[in-house]
C-alpha positions in Angstrom: 4.6 3.8 -8.4 2.6 5.7 -11.2 0.5 4.4 -14.0 3.0 6.3 -16.3 5.4 3.8 -15.3 3.4 0.7 -16.5 3.8 1.1 -20.1 0.2 1.9 -20.9 -0.5 4.2 -23.8 -1.0 7.8 -24.0 -4.6 7.8 -24.7 -5.3 5.6 -21.6 -3.0 7.5 -19.3 -4.7 10.7 -20.5 -8.0 9.2 -19.3 -6.7 7.7 -16.0 -5.4 11.5 -15.3 -8.7 13.0 -16.0 -10.5 10.2 -14.2 -8.3 11.2 -11.1 -6.5 8.0 -11.1 -2.9 8.3 -10.0 -1.4 5.6 -8.2 -2.1 2.1 -9.2 -3.4 -0.4 -6.6 -1.3 -3.5 -5.8 -3.4 -5.9 -8.0 -3.0 -3.2 -10.9 0.8 -2.5 -10.3 1.4 -6.5 -10.4 -1.0 -7.6 -13.1 -1.0 -4.9 -15.7 2.8 -5.4 -16.7 2.4 -9.3 -17.0 -0.7 -8.9 -19.3 1.0 -6.5 -21.5 3.7 -9.2 -21.9 0.9 -11.5 -23.1 1.1 -13.8 -20.3 -1.6 -15.8 -18.9 -2.6 -14.8 -15.4 -4.1 -16.5 -12.5 -4.9 -13.6 -10.0 -6.4 -13.8 -6.4 -7.5 -10.6 -4.9 -10.5 -9.6 -2.8 -13.3 -7.3 -3.8 -12.5 -3.6 -4.1 -9.2 -3.8 -5.0 -9.2 -2.7 -8.7 -9.3 -6.0 -10.7 -11.5 -4.4 -13.6 -8.8 -2.0 -14.3 -6.1 -4.6 -14.1 -7.4 -6.7 -17.0 -9.5 -3.9 -19.1 -6.7 -1.5 -19.5 -4.2 -3.8 -21.2 -7.0 -5.3 -23.4 -8.1 -1.6 -24.3 -4.4 -0.9 -25.2 -4.0 -4.4 -27.3 -7.2 -3.7 -29.2 -6.5 0.0 -29.9 -3.3 -1.1 -31.6 -4.6 -4.2 -33.7 -6.8 -2.6 -36.7 -7.5 -5.8 -38.1 -11.1 -6.5 -39.0 -12.7 -9.5 -37.1 -15.8 -11.5 -37.6 -16.7 -11.3 -33.9 -15.1 -10.0 -30.8 -11.5 -10.2 -29.8 -11.9 -10.0 -26.4 -14.6 -11.9 -24.1 -14.8 -11.1 -20.3 -16.9 -13.4 -18.6 -18.9 -12.3 -15.3 -21.5 -14.2 -13.1 -23.9 -11.5 -12.5 -25.8 -8.9 -14.6 -24.7 -6.0 -12.1 -21.0 -7.0 -12.5 -21.3 -7.5 -16.1 -23.0 -3.9 -16.4 -20.4 -2.4 -14.0 -17.5 -3.8 -16.1 -19.1 -2.2 -19.2 -19.5 1.0 -17.4 -15.8 1.0 -16.4 -14.8 0.1 -20.1 -16.7 2.9 -21.2 -14.7 5.5 -19.3 -11.2 3.8 -19.9 -11.7 3.4 -23.7 -13.3 6.9 -24.5 -10.1 8.0 -26.3 -9.5 5.2 -28.2 -11.5 3.5 -31.0 -12.2 0.3 -29.0 -15.9 -0.5 -29.0 -17.6 -3.0 -26.6 -21.0 -4.2 -25.5 -22.8 -6.0 -22.7 -25.1 -9.0 -22.9 -26.9 -10.6 -20.0 -30.0 -12.5 -19.4 -33.3 -11.3 -18.0 -33.9 -8.9 -21.0 -34.8 -9.3 -24.6 -32.1 -10.8 -26.6 -33.2 -8.8 -30.0 -31.3 -5.6 -28.9 -28.1 -7.6 -27.9 -28.2 -9.3 -31.4 -28.4 -5.9 -32.8 -25.4 -4.4 -30.9 -23.1 -7.4 -31.8 -23.9 -6.7 -35.5 -21.9 -3.6 -34.8 -18.9 -6.0 -34.2 -17.6 -4.7 -30.8 -13.9 -5.4 -30.1 -14.9 -6.4 -26.6 -17.7 -8.4 -25.3 -18.8 -8.5 -21.7 -21.2 -11.5 -21.1 -22.8 -13.8 -18.4 -22.3 -17.4 -19.3 -25.9 -18.2 -19.9 -26.9 -15.4 -22.3 -23.6 -16.0 -24.3 -24.5 -19.4 -24.9 -28.1 -18.4 -26.0 -26.2 -16.2 -28.4 -24.0 -18.8 -29.7 -26.8 -21.1 -30.2 -28.6 -18.7 -32.2 -25.4 -18.1 -34.3 -25.8 -14.4 -33.5 -22.1 -13.9 -32.3 -18.9 -15.7 -33.5 -15.8 -16.3 -31.3 -13.6 -17.7 -33.9 -11.5 -14.4 -34.1 -11.2 -14.4 -30.2 -7.6 -13.5 -28.7 -8.4 -12.6 -25.2 -10.3 -14.3 -22.6 -11.1 -13.0 -18.9 -12.9 -14.8 -16.3 -13.9 -12.3 -13.4 -15.2 -13.3 -10.1 -14.4 -17.1 -11.3 -15.3 -18.4 -7.7 -18.6 -17.0 -7.8 -19.3 -18.4 -11.6 -18.5 -21.7 -10.2 -20.6 -21.3 -7.1 -23.7 -20.3 -9.0 -23.1 -23.8 -11.1 -21.7 -22.1 -14.4 -18.9 -24.7 -14.6 -20.7 -26.6 -17.6 -21.4 -23.4 -19.5 -18.0 -22.4 -19.1 -16.8 -25.6 -20.5 -19.2 -25.4 -23.5 -17.8 -21.8 -24.2 -14.2 -23.0 -23.8 -15.1 -25.7 -26.6 -15.7 -23.1 -29.2 -12.9 -20.5 -28.5 -9.5 -20.3 -30.3 -6.8 -22.4 -28.3 -4.4 -19.8 -29.2 -5.5 -17.1 -26.9 -4.4 -15.0 -23.6 -6.4 -16.1 -20.7 -6.8 -14.1 -17.5 -8.5 -15.6 -14.6 -9.4 -13.4 -11.6 -10.9 -14.7 -8.3 -11.3 -13.3 -4.7 -10.9 -16.8 -3.4 -8.7 -19.7 -4.6 -10.4 -23.0 -3.4 -9.6 -26.3 -5.4 -12.3 -26.3 -7.9 -10.8 -22.8 -9.2 -7.2 -24.4 -9.3 -8.6 -27.2 -11.2 -10.5 -24.9 -13.7 -7.1 -22.6 -14.1 -5.1 -25.8 -14.6 -7.5 -26.8 -17.7 -7.5 -23.2 -19.5 -4.3 -21.6 -18.3 -1.0 -22.0 -20.1 2.0 -21.6 -17.7 0.1 -18.8 -15.8 1.7 -15.9 -13.7 0.4 -16.4 -10.2 -0.7 -13.1 -8.4 -2.0 -12.8 -5.0 -1.9 -9.4 -3.5 -4.2 -9.7 -0.5 -4.7 -12.8 1.5 -8.1 -14.2 0.7 -9.0 -14.1 4.5 -8.2 -10.3 4.9 -10.6 -7.3 5.1 -9.9 -4.1 4.1 -8.0 -2.5 6.9 -9.7 1.0 6.5 -13.1 -0.9 7.4 -14.3 -0.3 10.8 -16.3 -3.2 12.1 -18.6 -4.2 14.7 -20.9 -7.0 15.9 -24.3 -5.8 17.3 -25.9 -8.7 19.4 -29.6 -8.7 19.1 -32.4 -11.3 19.1 -33.8 -12.2 15.9 -37.4 -10.5 16.3 -35.6 -7.3 17.2 -33.6 -7.0 14.1 -35.8 -5.0 12.2 -36.1 -2.6 14.9 -32.3 -2.2 15.4 -32.1 -1.8 11.6 -34.7 1.1 11.5 -33.2 2.6 14.5 -29.6 3.0 13.1 -30.9 4.0 9.7 -32.5 7.0 11.2 -29.4 7.8 13.5 -27.6 7.8 10.1 -29.5 10.7 8.9 -29.5 10.1 5.2 -26.1 8.0 4.8 -26.2 5.5 2.1 -26.4 1.9 3.4 -26.3 -1.5 1.7 -28.0 -4.2 3.9 -27.5 -7.8 3.5 -29.9 -10.5 3.7 -29.5 -14.1 3.6 -32.7 -14.9 1.5 -34.7 -13.1 -1.3 -37.9 -13.5 0.8 -35.8 -11.9 3.6 -34.7 -8.9 1.7 -38.2 -8.4 0.5 -39.6 -8.6 4.1 -37.0 -6.2 5.4 -37.9 -3.5 2.6 -41.8 -3.7 3.6 -40.9 -3.3 7.5 -38.8 -0.4 6.6 -41.4 1.1 4.4 -43.9 0.9 7.2 -42.0 3.3 9.6 -41.3 5.9 6.8 -37.8 4.6 5.4 -37.6 4.5 1.6 -35.5 1.1 0.5 -35.6 -1.2 -2.3 -34.5 -4.9 -2.6 -32.3 -6.4 -5.2 -32.2 -10.0 -5.9 -32.4 -12.9 -8.2 -36.0 -13.1 -8.4 -36.6 -9.3 -9.5 -36.7 -8.5 -13.0 -33.5 -7.0 -14.7 -35.5 -3.7 -15.0 -36.4 -3.7 -11.3 -33.1 -4.3 -10.2 -31.3 -1.7 -12.5 -34.1 0.7 -11.2 -33.4 0.0 -7.8 -29.5 0.2 -8.2 -29.9 3.6 -10.0 -32.1 5.0 -7.4 -29.6 4.2 -4.7 -26.4 5.3 -6.7 -28.3 8.8 -7.4 -29.4 9.1 -3.9 -33.1 8.8 -4.4 -33.1 6.0 -1.6 -30.4 5.8 0.8 -31.1 2.0 1.5 -30.7 -1.0 -0.5 -31.4 -4.6 0.5 -29.3 -7.1 -1.3 -28.6 -10.9 -1.3 -25.3 -12.0 -2.0 -25.6 -13.1 -5.5 -27.3 -9.9 -6.7 -24.9 -7.7 -4.7 -21.8 -9.3 -6.4 -20.9 -6.3 -8.8 -22.4 -3.4 -6.9 -19.9 -0.7 -7.1 -21.1 2.6 -5.4 -18.9 5.5 -5.0 -18.1 6.3 -1.1 -20.5 3.7 0.2 -20.6 4.6 3.8 -21.9 1.6 5.6 -22.5 -2.1 5.1 -25.0 -3.7 7.6 -25.4 -7.4 7.7 -28.8 -8.0 8.7 -28.1 -11.7 8.6 -24.3 -13.1 9.4 -23.5 -15.3 6.2 -23.1 -18.9 7.0 -19.9 -18.8 4.7 -17.0 -16.8 6.1 -15.4 -15.8 2.7 -18.9 -14.3 2.0 -18.4 -11.8 4.9 -15.0 -10.4 3.3 -16.9 -10.0 0.0 -19.7 -8.3 1.6 -18.0 -5.7 3.5 -15.6 -5.1 0.8 -18.4 -3.2 -0.8 -17.2 -0.2 1.4 -13.9 1.0 1.9 -13.0 0.8 -1.6 -10.0 2.4 -3.7 -8.4 3.2 -0.4 -11.5 5.1 1.1 -12.6 4.3 5.0 -15.8 2.4 5.6 -17.9 0.9 8.0 -19.4 -2.5 8.4 -21.7 -3.5 11.2 -23.2 -7.1 11.6 -26.3 -8.2 13.6 -25.8 -11.3 15.4 -28.6 -13.3 17.2 -27.7 -16.6 19.4 -28.0 -18.9 16.5 -25.3 -16.9 14.7 -22.6 -17.1 16.9 -21.3 -20.2 15.4 -21.0 -17.9 12.1 -19.2 -15.1 13.7 -16.5 -17.8 15.0 -15.8 -19.0 11.6 -15.5 -15.4 10.4 -13.0 -14.3 12.9 -11.0 -17.6 12.6 -10.9 -17.2 8.7 -10.0 -13.2 8.7 -7.7 -13.5 11.9 -9.4 -10.7 13.6 -11.4 -10.2 16.8 -14.3 -8.2 15.6 -15.6 -5.6 18.6 -18.8 -6.3 19.9 -21.3 -3.4 20.6 -23.8 -4.2 23.0 -24.8 -0.8 24.3 -27.8 -0.2 22.0 -31.6 0.0 22.6 -32.2 -3.6 21.3 -29.2 -5.4 22.5 -30.1 -9.1 23.6 -28.7 -10.3 26.8 -29.3 -13.9 25.4 -27.3 -13.2 22.2 -24.5 -11.4 24.0 -23.9 -14.2 26.5 -24.1 -17.3 24.0 -20.7 -17.5 22.7 -19.9 -14.0 24.2 -16.4 -13.1 22.7 -13.9 -12.0 25.0 -13.6 -8.5 23.3 -17.0 -7.1 24.6 -16.6 -3.3 24.4 -18.3 -0.5 25.9 -20.2 2.3 24.2 -18.1 4.7 22.2 -15.3 2.3 21.7 -16.7 1.5 18.1 -15.6 4.6 16.1 -18.7 6.4 14.4 -21.1 3.9 16.2 -24.4 5.5 17.1 -24.8 6.4 20.8 -27.5 5.0 22.7 -30.1 7.8 23.6 -30.7 8.2 27.3 -34.2 7.5 27.8 -36.4 4.6 29.0 -36.8 1.7 26.2 -40.5 1.8 25.3 -42.5 -1.4 25.5 -42.2 -3.9 22.7 -45.5 -2.7 21.1 -43.4 0.3 19.8 -41.3 -2.0 18.0 -41.5 -2.7 14.4 -42.9 -6.2 13.8 -40.4 -8.8 12.8 
C-alpha cells in the first residue's frame, strides 16, 4: 500500500514524497482511513511505529479544508512530556508546511508569557502537556470552546505520571461534540476505563502486540557486577568509536553519576531527566542529535519522546523493574523499519527483572558473557539456558586478547 491510496490531500502527499515517505506503517495504514471517516479511535501500538503521523496527517487535512474562524485551537494534542510535545510539534511543522495550518506547542518549565503570545495568533493545532495547559486555562489565555479534535498520545505514560486528574479537568471544558483519538503503547485496565469515559463507539486498532519488540533490533544481555557496570559502559562506548548511544538509568541521581564517571575517562556525555531545566534538557538533546556528543544518559520519563534518526545503540545500564518499560526503551532504536541494537547490563539482583522481560516479550534474549568485566556471580544466578559464546551476538564488541588489569584500573563505580 502507498500513501496515495489513503485519501490524503495533494499538499500532504507532496510533503510525504519530498520527505521520503513512501509506504505507510501498519498503524498509519489502519488508523488514517478510520480517522478520515471522523470515527473515534482507540489505538495500541508500540513506540517507533509511526503513531504521530497516524493522527497528525488527518488533522492537518481536516483543518486545511476548514477555513472557519475560531476563538481558540480546533485540535488539541496532549502529550505526557516536554520532549514528546516538542517532537510532535516538529513533525507537524514538516507535515503542514504546504498547508495554511498553524500550530504551537506549550509545556511547563519555561516562561508562560511567550506561550501566551503564541496563542494570540490563534493556531489551529495546540500541542500541550496537561499541567501547562491547565495553567493557561486558569489564566484565561486559551479557549477550548471551538475544539473539534482531541488526541491523547502516550496515554499510558500520562496515567503513570499521575495526570488523570488533570485530564479529567481538561475534559470538563472541552465540547462533547468532538472526535477523540487515544493512542497508547500499552492497554492496561486504567486506559480501558479512560477510553470508555471519553470515546464514543471507537474503532479499536492494535497493530503490534504490546509485549513484542521490534524484530530488527539485535538484543543481548551483559552479565556484570554492579560496581563494574561503569567500567563496562566506558569500554563499550570506546569500542563503538563514535556511534550515537542512548543509555538508560533507573534514577536521576544515577544518570548524573554515570555522566560524571564517563567524563572522568574522557567520554563526552550529558544527562537528561526531570530535575534538569527545560533549557538544559533541550541543549543536551540538541548536542546529541547534532553529534556534538555521542552519549546521552536518560531516565525513562525524560526519554519518552526522544526521536533520533538512526539511533545506533540503546544500552540499559539498569534493567527496568517493569517489563513494558524495556519494550519502550529499546524501541528508541530500530525505528521506521531500520535495524538497531539494544544491550542490557544485568547484575545478580536484576535476573528477576530479566525473567519478567523475557516472559512478557516471549523472547529468550541471548547472553554475552565474554567481555572484560563479565561477572561470574551474575552469570550463575538465574543463568538462562541460552548462554552464548563470543561472536554469536551480531555486532557485539570482541574481547581484546590481553590480560585484564587490576581493579585499580577500573573506573570507580
